[in-house]
C-alpha positions as CSV (number, residue, x, y, z in Angstrom):
1,M,80.2,103.8,71.4
2,P,77.4,105.6,69.4
3,V,74.2,104.0,68.5
4,Q,74.4,102.8,64.9
5,F,71.6,102.2,62.3
6,T,72.0,100.8,58.8
7,V,69.3,99.8,56.3
8,L,70.6,96.7,54.7
9,A,67.8,96.4,52.1
10,S,64.5,98.2,51.5
11,G,61.8,97.5,49.0
12,S,59.4,94.8,47.8
13,G,62.4,92.6,47.1
14,G,63.3,92.3,50.7
15,N,63.7,94.4,53.9
16,A,66.2,94.3,56.7
17,S,68.0,96.9,58.9
18,L,70.6,96.6,61.7
19,L,70.4,98.6,64.9
20,A,73.4,98.3,67.2
21,A,73.9,99.8,70.7
22,H,75.7,98.8,73.9
23,G,77.3,95.8,72.1
24,F,73.8,94.4,71.2
25,G,72.9,94.0,67.5
26,L,69.2,93.9,66.5
27,L,68.2,92.8,63.0
28,L,64.9,94.5,62.2
29,D,63.2,92.2,59.7
30,A,64.8,89.4,57.7
31,G,63.5,89.7,54.2
32,L,66.6,88.4,52.5
33,G,68.1,84.9,52.8
34,P,70.9,84.3,55.3
35,R,73.7,84.3,52.7
36,K,72.6,87.6,51.1
37,L,72.0,89.1,54.5
38,G,75.6,88.1,55.4
39,L,76.9,89.9,52.4
40,R,74.9,93.0,53.2
41,L,76.2,92.9,56.8
42,H,79.7,92.6,55.6
43,A,79.3,95.5,53.2
44,A,78.1,97.6,56.2
45,G,81.1,96.6,58.2
46,A,79.3,94.1,60.3
47,S,78.6,90.3,60.3
48,W,76.3,87.7,61.7
49,N,78.4,87.6,64.8
50,R,77.1,91.1,65.6
51,V,73.4,90.0,65.4
52,H,72.0,89.0,68.8
53,A,68.2,89.1,68.0
54,V,65.8,89.4,65.1
55,L,62.6,91.5,65.4
56,L,59.8,91.1,62.9
57,T,57.4,93.9,61.8
58,H,55.0,91.4,60.1
59,T,55.1,88.1,58.2
60,H,55.0,89.2,54.5
61,A,57.7,87.4,52.5
62,D,59.6,90.6,51.8
63,H,60.1,91.0,55.6
64,C,60.6,87.4,56.7
65,R,62.1,84.6,54.6
66,A,61.6,81.0,55.6
67,T,65.2,80.2,55.0
68,I,66.3,82.5,57.8
69,F,64.8,80.2,60.5
70,R,67.4,77.4,60.2
71,H,70.2,80.0,60.4
72,L,68.7,81.4,63.6
73,L,68.4,78.0,65.1
74,R,72.0,77.1,64.2
75,R,73.3,80.3,65.7
76,S,70.9,80.3,68.7
77,I,69.6,83.8,67.7
78,P,66.2,84.6,69.3
79,L,63.3,85.7,67.1
80,Y,60.9,88.4,68.5
81,C,57.5,88.4,66.9
82,H,53.8,89.0,67.9
83,A,51.6,86.1,69.0
84,Q,49.4,86.6,65.9
85,H,52.4,85.9,63.7
86,H,52.8,82.3,64.9
87,D,50.2,80.7,62.7
88,E,51.6,82.4,59.6
89,L,55.2,81.4,60.5
90,C,54.2,77.8,61.1
91,Q,53.2,77.6,57.5
92,F,56.9,78.1,56.6
93,G,57.6,74.6,57.8
94,P,58.5,72.7,61.0
95,I,61.6,74.8,61.6
96,F,59.6,77.5,63.4
97,G,58.3,74.9,65.8
98,M,61.9,73.9,66.4
99,L,62.8,77.5,67.2
100,R,60.0,77.5,69.8
101,E,61.1,74.2,71.3
102,Q,64.6,75.7,71.8
103,G,63.1,78.7,73.5
104,L,64.3,81.0,70.7
105,V,60.8,82.5,70.0
106,C,60.1,85.6,72.1
107,G,57.0,87.7,72.1
108,Y,56.1,91.4,72.1
109,E,52.7,93.1,72.7
110,S,51.3,96.3,71.2
111,G,52.3,99.4,73.1
112,K,54.1,97.4,75.8
113,S,57.8,98.2,76.3
114,L,60.2,95.4,75.5
115,H,63.6,95.5,77.1
116,L,66.0,93.9,74.6
117,A,69.2,94.6,76.5
118,P,70.3,96.9,79.3
119,G,69.5,100.5,78.3
120,F,67.8,99.3,75.1
121,V,64.0,99.5,75.1
122,C,61.6,98.9,72.2
123,R,57.9,99.9,72.0
124,P,55.8,98.2,69.3
125,L,53.4,100.5,67.5
126,P,50.4,98.9,65.6
127,L,50.2,99.9,61.9
128,R,47.4,99.6,59.3
129,H,48.4,97.1,56.7
130,D,46.9,94.1,54.9
131,S,48.9,91.6,57.0
132,T,48.2,89.9,60.3
133,A,49.5,92.2,63.1
134,T,51.8,94.8,61.5
135,F,54.0,96.9,63.7
136,G,56.4,99.8,63.6
137,F,58.8,100.4,66.5
138,R,60.1,103.2,68.7
139,F,63.5,102.5,70.2
140,E,64.9,104.4,73.3
141,I,68.5,103.9,74.2
142,A,70.4,105.2,77.1
143,D,73.5,107.0,76.0
144,G,76.5,107.6,78.3
145,L,76.9,108.9,81.8
146,F,75.2,112.2,81.3
147,G,71.5,111.1,81.0
148,D,71.1,111.3,77.2
149,Q,68.2,109.2,75.9
150,L,68.6,108.6,72.2
151,A,65.4,107.6,70.2
152,L,64.8,106.1,66.8
153,A,61.5,105.2,65.1
154,Y,60.8,102.7,62.3
155,A,57.5,102.7,60.4
156,A,57.1,100.9,57.0
157,D,54.2,99.1,55.4
158,L,51.3,101.3,56.5
159,G,48.4,102.6,54.4
160,T,47.3,105.4,56.7
161,W,48.2,107.1,60.0
162,D,46.5,108.9,62.9
163,L,47.5,111.4,65.5
164,D,48.4,108.7,68.1
165,L,51.0,107.3,65.7
166,A,52.4,110.7,65.0
167,E,52.8,111.3,68.7
168,A,54.5,107.9,69.2
169,L,57.0,108.8,66.4
170,A,57.7,112.3,67.7
171,D,60.9,113.5,69.4
172,V,63.3,111.0,67.8
173,D,66.9,111.5,66.6
174,L,66.3,109.3,63.5
175,L,63.1,108.5,61.8
176,A,62.9,105.7,59.2
177,L,59.6,106.1,57.4
178,E,57.9,104.6,54.4
179,F,57.7,106.7,51.2
180,N,56.3,103.9,49.0
181,H,54.9,105.4,45.8
182,D,54.0,108.5,43.8
183,V,50.2,108.5,43.3
184,D,50.3,109.5,39.7
185,L,52.8,106.8,38.8
186,E,50.8,104.2,40.7
187,Q,47.5,105.2,38.9
188,D,49.2,105.2,35.5
189,S,51.3,102.0,36.1
190,G,49.1,99.6,34.1
191,R,48.9,97.3,37.1
192,L,45.8,95.3,37.9
193,P,43.1,97.7,39.3
194,S,42.8,95.5,42.3
195,L,46.6,95.9,43.1
196,I,46.4,99.7,42.6
197,E,43.4,99.8,44.9
198,R,45.2,97.8,47.5
199,V,48.3,99.9,47.4
200,L,46.4,103.2,47.6
201,G,44.0,101.9,50.3
202,D,44.2,102.4,54.1
203,D,45.7,98.9,54.5
204,G,48.3,99.4,51.7
205,H,51.3,101.7,51.6
206,L,52.0,105.4,52.2
207,S,52.5,107.6,49.2
208,N,55.2,110.3,49.1
209,Q,52.5,112.9,49.9
210,H,50.9,111.0,52.8
211,A,54.4,110.3,54.3
212,A,55.3,114.0,54.0
213,A,52.0,114.9,55.8
214,L,52.8,112.4,58.6
215,L,56.4,113.8,58.8
216,E,54.9,117.3,59.2
217,E,52.7,116.2,62.1
218,I,55.6,114.4,63.7
219,L,57.7,117.6,63.5
220,R,55.0,119.7,65.0
221,R,54.9,117.4,68.0
222,S,58.7,117.2,68.4
223,S,61.2,119.4,70.2
224,C,62.8,122.0,67.9
225,G,65.9,120.6,66.4
226,R,65.5,117.1,67.8
227,L,65.2,115.1,64.6
228,R,68.5,114.8,62.7
229,H,68.0,112.1,60.1
230,L,65.1,111.0,57.9
231,V,65.6,107.6,56.2
232,Q,63.0,106.9,53.5
233,L,61.9,103.3,53.3
234,H,60.2,100.8,51.0
235,L,60.2,102.8,47.7
236,S,58.3,101.0,44.9
237,R,60.5,99.9,42.1
238,D,57.8,100.7,39.5
239,C,55.8,103.5,41.0
240,N,58.3,105.8,42.6
241,R,61.6,107.4,42.0
242,P,64.3,108.3,44.7
243,L,64.3,111.8,43.4
244,L,60.5,112.2,43.8
245,A,60.5,110.8,47.3
246,A,63.4,113.0,48.3
247,Q,61.7,116.1,46.8
248,A,58.5,115.4,48.7
249,A,60.4,115.3,52.0
250,R,62.7,118.2,51.4
251,A,59.9,120.5,50.3
252,L,58.3,119.9,53.7
253,L,61.5,120.1,55.6
254,A,62.6,123.4,54.0
255,G,60.0,125.3,56.0
256,L,60.0,123.3,59.2
257,A,63.4,121.7,59.8
258,P,66.0,122.4,57.1
259,H,68.7,120.9,59.2
260,V,67.3,117.4,58.8
261,A,69.4,115.1,56.5
262,V,67.4,113.0,54.1
263,H,68.6,109.6,52.9
264,T,66.6,107.4,50.6
265,A,67.2,103.7,51.3
266,R,67.8,101.3,48.3
267,Q,66.9,97.8,47.5
268,H,70.3,96.4,46.3
269,E,72.8,98.1,48.6
270,P,73.1,99.1,52.2
271,S,72.6,102.7,53.4
272,P,75.3,104.6,55.1
273,T,75.6,103.7,58.8
274,F,74.1,106.5,60.8
275,A,75.9,107.0,64.1
276,L,73.9,108.7,66.8
277,G,75.1,110.0,70.2
278,C,78.6,111.4,69.5
279,T,77.8,114.7,67.8
280,H,79.9,117.9,68.2
281,N,83.5,117.3,69.3
282,G,82.6,113.6,70.1
283,L,80.3,114.7,72.9
284,T,76.6,114.2,73.3
285,P,74.5,117.3,74.1
286,S,74.3,116.4,77.8
287,A,78.0,115.8,78.0
288,R,78.7,119.2,76.4
289,R,76.4,120.9,78.9
290,A,78.2,119.1,81.8
291,V,81.6,120.2,80.5
292,Q,80.3,123.8,80.2
293,R,79.0,123.7,83.8
294,M,82.4,122.4,85.0
295,R,84.3,125.1,83.1
296,S,82.0,127.9,84.5
297,G,82.5,126.4,88.0
298,L,86.2,126.4,87.7
299,S,86.3,130.0,86.5
300,S,84.3,131.1,89.5
301,I,86.6,129.5,92.1
302,H,88.2,132.0,94.5
303,V,91.8,131.2,95.5
304,Q,92.9,132.1,99.0
305,P,95.8,134.6,99.0
306,L,99.2,133.4,100.2
307,L,100.4,134.3,103.7
308,P,102.9,137.2,103.9
309,G,106.4,136.1,103.0
310,M,105.3,132.9,101.2
311,E,106.0,134.3,97.7
312,E,109.7,134.7,98.6
313,F,109.8,131.2,100.2
314,I,108.3,129.6,97.1
315,A,110.6,131.5,94.7
316,E,113.6,130.4,96.8
317,A,112.4,126.8,96.8
318,R,112.1,126.7,93.0
319,H,115.7,127.7,92.6
320,R,117.1,125.5,95.4
321,E,119.5,122.7,94.3
322,P,118.0,119.3,94.5
323,L,119.4,117.0,97.3
């Protein structure tokens, strides 16, 4: 079964995505209530029964709703978060403490690989944002019997980036990356100057232009043709337009990687489900190479000639009456 990724919601009104592989479903952020998340899961052809863990990027309300905790407790779904998130999550009420008492709160550390399920590894990546301990993630997932390693990366809610982050996001099959705002629309928005300064600052959000620059650096550090899908995340409702975000990405990709498909995630409806792993003729690249090797091996097999007189014996046997 291919690895599947779906953005259930993306924007300041709430964020959540579903990553599924090897029968394990991971909900990345829970910025909607459990009922609305259930509806989004259903619209994406899934359900809460396919969610086996929740992984938090940070504790802002558009990424983690307090109402989700009781639902996780009732379903015994573990919550993965950073140790620095605990104080913030405790302010949501006593239910977080109940999750901890039941052993349903699991931790992750910056840069340290987290094994979520067999063949399903996550590496947390620290991001600059005005929230306690904000992270993106790189996922590496074993795919099939032929040694393929699929990779996905998720990075939203970051105000700036460096070369270390670009390196960590390189060589992935799918990149989900924040394209939050258009700088001109942000500056002319009429918002409070303090809010504009926050959004444009190093601890705010990536503009379309800054995201495109990060994408360029990622591509320069990636194997040619590796990236297949770019999913644009966390567009501002007031200070961006899907067309502007897509144009910024496609202008960059036209010269470096025109094969990359661009999708802009929305706030009020799920994205398409991106299936990774089964590509051409239902085979992964490694599987195709293995089949080609077998075919070339078969074509080079030398058959031993038959002994003298055996051709006549075989022909006679084929026409012999059955007993």
